[in-house]
NUDRENFI-888610 format. One line per field, with one value per residue (C-alpha): residue in three letters; x, y, z. Coordinates in steps of 0.1 Angstrom, whole numbers, plus 2048, in hexadecimal, padded with zeros to 3 digits. Layout:
residues N
resn <- ALA / ...
x <- X / ...
y <- Y / ...
z <- Z / ...
END
This chain:
residues 230
resn <- UNK / UNK / UNK / UNK / UNK / UNK / UNK / UNK / UNK / UNK / UNK / UNK / UNK / UNK / UNK / UNK / UNK / UNK / UNK / UNK / UNK / UNK / UNK / UNK / UNK / UNK / UNK / UNK / UNK / UNK / UNK / UNK / UNK / UNK / UNK / UNK / UNK / UNK / UNK / UNK / UNK / UNK / UNK / UNK / UNK / UNK / UNK / UNK / UNK / UNK / UNK / UNK / UNK / UNK / UNK / UNK / UNK / UNK / UNK / UNK / UNK / UNK / UNK / UNK / UNK / UNK / UNK / UNK / UNK / UNK / UNK / UNK / UNK / UNK / UNK / UNK / UNK / UNK / UNK / UNK / UNK / UNK / UNK / UNK / UNK / UNK / UNK / UNK / UNK / UNK / UNK / UNK / UNK / UNK / UNK / UNK / UNK / UNK / UNK / UNK / UNK / UNK / UNK / UNK / UNK / UNK / UNK / UNK / UNK / UNK / UNK / UNK / UNK / UNK / UNK / UNK / UNK / UNK / UNK / UNK / UNK / UNK / UNK / UNK / UNK / UNK / UNK / UNK / UNK / UNK / UNK / UNK / UNK / UNK / UNK / UNK / UNK / UNK / UNK / UNK / UNK / UNK / UNK / UNK / UNK / UNK / UNK / UNK / UNK / UNK / UNK / UNK / UNK / UNK / UNK / UNK / UNK / UNK / UNK / UNK / UNK / UNK / UNK / UNK / UNK / UNK / UNK / UNK / UNK / UNK / UNK / UNK / UNK / UNK / UNK / UNK / UNK / UNK / UNK / UNK / UNK / UNK / UNK / UNK / UNK / UNK / UNK / UNK / UNK / UNK / UNK / UNK / UNK / UNK / UNK / UNK / UNK / UNK / UNK / UNK / UNK / UNK / UNK / UNK / UNK / UNK / UNK / UNK / UNK / UNK / UNK / UNK / UNK / UNK / UNK / UNK / UNK / UNK / UNK / UNK / UNK / UNK / UNK / UNK / UNK / UNK / UNK / UNK / UNK / UNK
x <- 77C / 76A / 771 / 763 / 762 / 77D / 76C / 78B / 79E / 7AA / 7BF / 7E1 / 7E8 / 7C9 / 7D0 / 7F0 / 7DC / 7D4 / 7BA / 7CB / 7BC / 7D1 / 7C6 / 7D1 / 7D5 / 7B4 / 7A2 / 79D / 7A0 / 7AB / 7A9 / 7BF / 7CD / 7EF / 801 / 819 / 83B / 84E / 84A / 844 / 843 / 824 / 826 / 80D / 80B / 81C / 7FB / 7EB / 803 / 809 / 7EF / 800 / 7E4 / 7ED / 811 / 808 / 80E / 7F6 / 7FA / 7EF / 7EF / 7DD / 7DE / 7C4 / 7CC / 7AF / 796 / 771 / 75A / 73A / 741 / 757 / 772 / 798 / 7A6 / 7CA / 7BF / 7CB / 7EE / 7FA / 819 / 837 / 843 / 840 / 856 / 848 / 851 / 840 / 849 / 82D / 818 / 830 / 816 / 7FF / 7E0 / 7D6 / 7DB / 7F5 / 803 / 80C / 830 / 844 / 84A / 86F / 88C / 887 / 86A / 849 / 826 / 81C / 841 / 847 / 827 / 834 / 837 / 841 / 832 / 847 / 836 / 842 / 836 / 83C / 818 / 824 / 82D / 807 / 7FB / 817 / 824 / 82A / 84A / 853 / 85A / 86C / 871 / 84D / 846 / 823 / 80B / 7EB / 7E7 / 7CF / 7C6 / 7BB / 7B0 / 794 / 781 / 769 / 74F / 74B / 74B / 770 / 76A / 788 / 783 / 797 / 79A / 7AF / 7BD / 7DB / 7F1 / 813 / 82D / 82E / 84B / 858 / 84E / 84E / 829 / 810 / 7F1 / 7D3 / 7B9 / 7A8 / 7A1 / 788 / 797 / 787 / 791 / 79D / 7B0 / 7CD / 7ED / 7DE / 7F4 / 7F5 / 801 / 803 / 807 / 822 / 827 / 810 / 822 / 815 / 82C / 825 / 82D / 81B / 806 / 7E6 / 7ED / 7D2 / 7B3 / 7C8 / 7EC / 7FE / 821 / 83A / 84E / 86D / 86F / 870 / 880 / 8A1 / 891 / 878 / 894 / 8A7 / 887 / 87F / 8A3 / 8A2 / 884 / 88F / 89B / 876 / 870 / 893 / 889 / 866
y <- 11C / 126 / 13A / 15C / 170 / 18A / 1AB / 1C0 / 1A8 / 1C5 / 1D2 / 1C6 / 1AC / 19B / 1A6 / 192 / 172 / 163 / 14C / 131 / 11D / 101 / 0F4 / 0D2 / 0C4 / 0B1 / 0D1 / 0CB / 0EA / 0E8 / 105 / 10F / 12C / 13C / 15C / 175 / 173 / 189 / 19F / 181 / 165 / 151 / 138 / 11B / 0F5 / 0DC / 0C9 / 0E8 / 0E6 / 0C0 / 0A4 / 087 / 06F / 074 / 080 / 09F / 0C5 / 0DF / 0EF / 110 / 11F / 141 / 157 / 171 / 186 / 192 / 17F / 187 / 16F / 17E / 19E / 18E / 1A6 / 1A1 / 1C3 / 1B9 / 1A3 / 180 / 174 / 153 / 145 / 141 / 122 / 111 / 0FD / 0E1 / 0C1 / 0A3 / 08B / 095 / 078 / 05D / 041 / 058 / 050 / 074 / 073 / 089 / 07D / 097 / 08A / 06B / 071 / 079 / 081 / 087 / 097 / 087 / 092 / 0B5 / 0BC / 0BD / 0CE / 0F1 / 101 / 123 / 133 / 149 / 168 / 17C / 19C / 1AD / 1A8 / 1AB / 1CF / 1D5 / 1BD / 1BE / 19D / 18A / 17F / 15B / 152 / 130 / 136 / 134 / 11A / 123 / 140 / 14F / 14E / 155 / 139 / 14A / 13D / 138 / 118 / 108 / 104 / 12A / 12F / 138 / 157 / 162 / 154 / 156 / 142 / 14A / 135 / 12A / 110 / 100 / 0ED / 0C7 / 0BE / 0A2 / 0AC / 0CC / 0D2 / 0E8 / 0D8 / 0EB / 0D0 / 0EB / 102 / 100 / 0F4 / 0EA / 0E2 / 102 / 10C / 0F8 / 10D / 12A / 13A / 135 / 157 / 172 / 198 / 1AC / 1D2 / 1D3 / 1B7 / 193 / 175 / 152 / 135 / 119 / 10E / 0FB / 0D7 / 0C1 / 0C6 / 0C1 / 0CC / 0E9 / 0E7 / 0F8 / 111 / 109 / 0E8 / 0F9 / 11A / 115 / 108 / 125 / 13F / 12E / 12D / 151 / 15D / 148 / 159 / 17D / 17E / 17C / 19F / 1AE / 1C1 / 1CA
z <- AFD / ADD / ABE / AB8 / A97 / A92 / A8A / A82 / A6B / A55 / A72 / A7F / A8B / A7D / A5A / A5A / A5C / A3A / A2B / A15 / 9F8 / 9EA / 9C8 / 9BD / 99A / 99C / 9A3 / 9C8 / 9DD / A02 / A1A / A37 / A4A / A4E / A59 / A4A / A5B / A43 / A25 / A0E / A27 / A31 / A4D / A4C / A52 / A3B / A37 / A28 / A0A / A08 / A07 / A19 / A0E / 9E9 / 9EB / 9D7 / 9DC / 9CE / 9AC / 9BA / 9DD / 9E3 / A02 / A0B / A29 / A3F / A2A / A33 / A21 / A2F / A1B / A00 / A0B / A06 / A0F / A04 / 9E7 / 9E1 / 9D7 / 9C9 / 9D9 / 9C2 / 9D4 / 9F6 / A0E / A24 / A36 / A26 / A42 / A5A / A50 / A45 / A3F / A2B / A3F / A44 / A69 / A7A / A9B / AB5 / ABA / AC3 / AE8 / AE5 / ACF / AAA / A99 / A8D / A83 / A90 / A98 / A72 / A67 / A5D / A3B / A2C / A0D / 9F7 / 9E8 / 9CB / 9D9 / 9FB / A07 / A2B / A25 / A23 / A3D / A56 / A63 / A83 / A93 / A9B / ABF / AC3 / AE9 / AF3 / B0F / B1B / B1D / B10 / AEA / ACE / AB5 / A95 / A73 / A5A / A64 / A4C / A66 / A68 / A42 / A41 / A56 / A6B / A8D / AAD / ACD / AEC / B07 / B1C / B0C / B12 / AFF / B02 / B18 / B01 / ADD / AC8 / AC9 / ADD / AED / AE0 / AEA / AFF / AE2 / AC6 / AA5 / A84 / A60 / A51 / A70 / A64 / A61 / A74 / A8E / AB3 / ABE / AD8 / AD6 / AE8 / AE4 / AC6 / AB3 / AAD / AB3 / AA6 / ABD / AAB / A8D / A8F / A83 / A92 / AA7 / AC7 / ABE / AAE / A9F / AB6 / AA0 / AB4 / AA1 / A7F / A88 / A76 / A56 / A57 / A59 / A3C / A27 / A2E / A26 / A06 / 9F7 / 9FC / 9D7 / 9CC / 9D8 / 9D6 / 9B6 / 9C1
END
């Protein structure tokens, strides 16, 4: 499979996919991808908002839906996250390498690589958002994000994938993945609505949202107060 440029990124469901920049205290800026899953909820990978090699989280995380670097277009603007939730145990030895799983019970590596960004504005009311499907087992999906190799242009690959039978990750070894794709959604569309089933974690594995579903719902419920008066 190979990635192709998304030409209609300012239309749903593409516009719900966001470019993420994470700025650290030392001035370093890391980029990644994510997806709106609620009015002020952005789903991404833990390693997009936590550097396991230094044990540090960014001081600023910015999301830009439907970003188009070739024309310097951000049709919905950019929004800084108020806060973010993540699992810092995906790389326990801090070597920067994320294992796919542990081959059995318990969660390790990719299985923990999910995060949620809290926004202080209901950005999703403009972009729309995707649902989260923890029941996915196998099927045809899109893999969408803003890979560095293509100048942070929104790119998409399609292919058939399936859950690992032992661990909570999805094998994406047959799809094209690059730095910058991290945190981007693995998703399908049904009746005009996008549904996220996984998040790009490594070049060969995506986090299965079934593993973090309970935490994600709790985090999403917990940030509703940020927009209750908006």
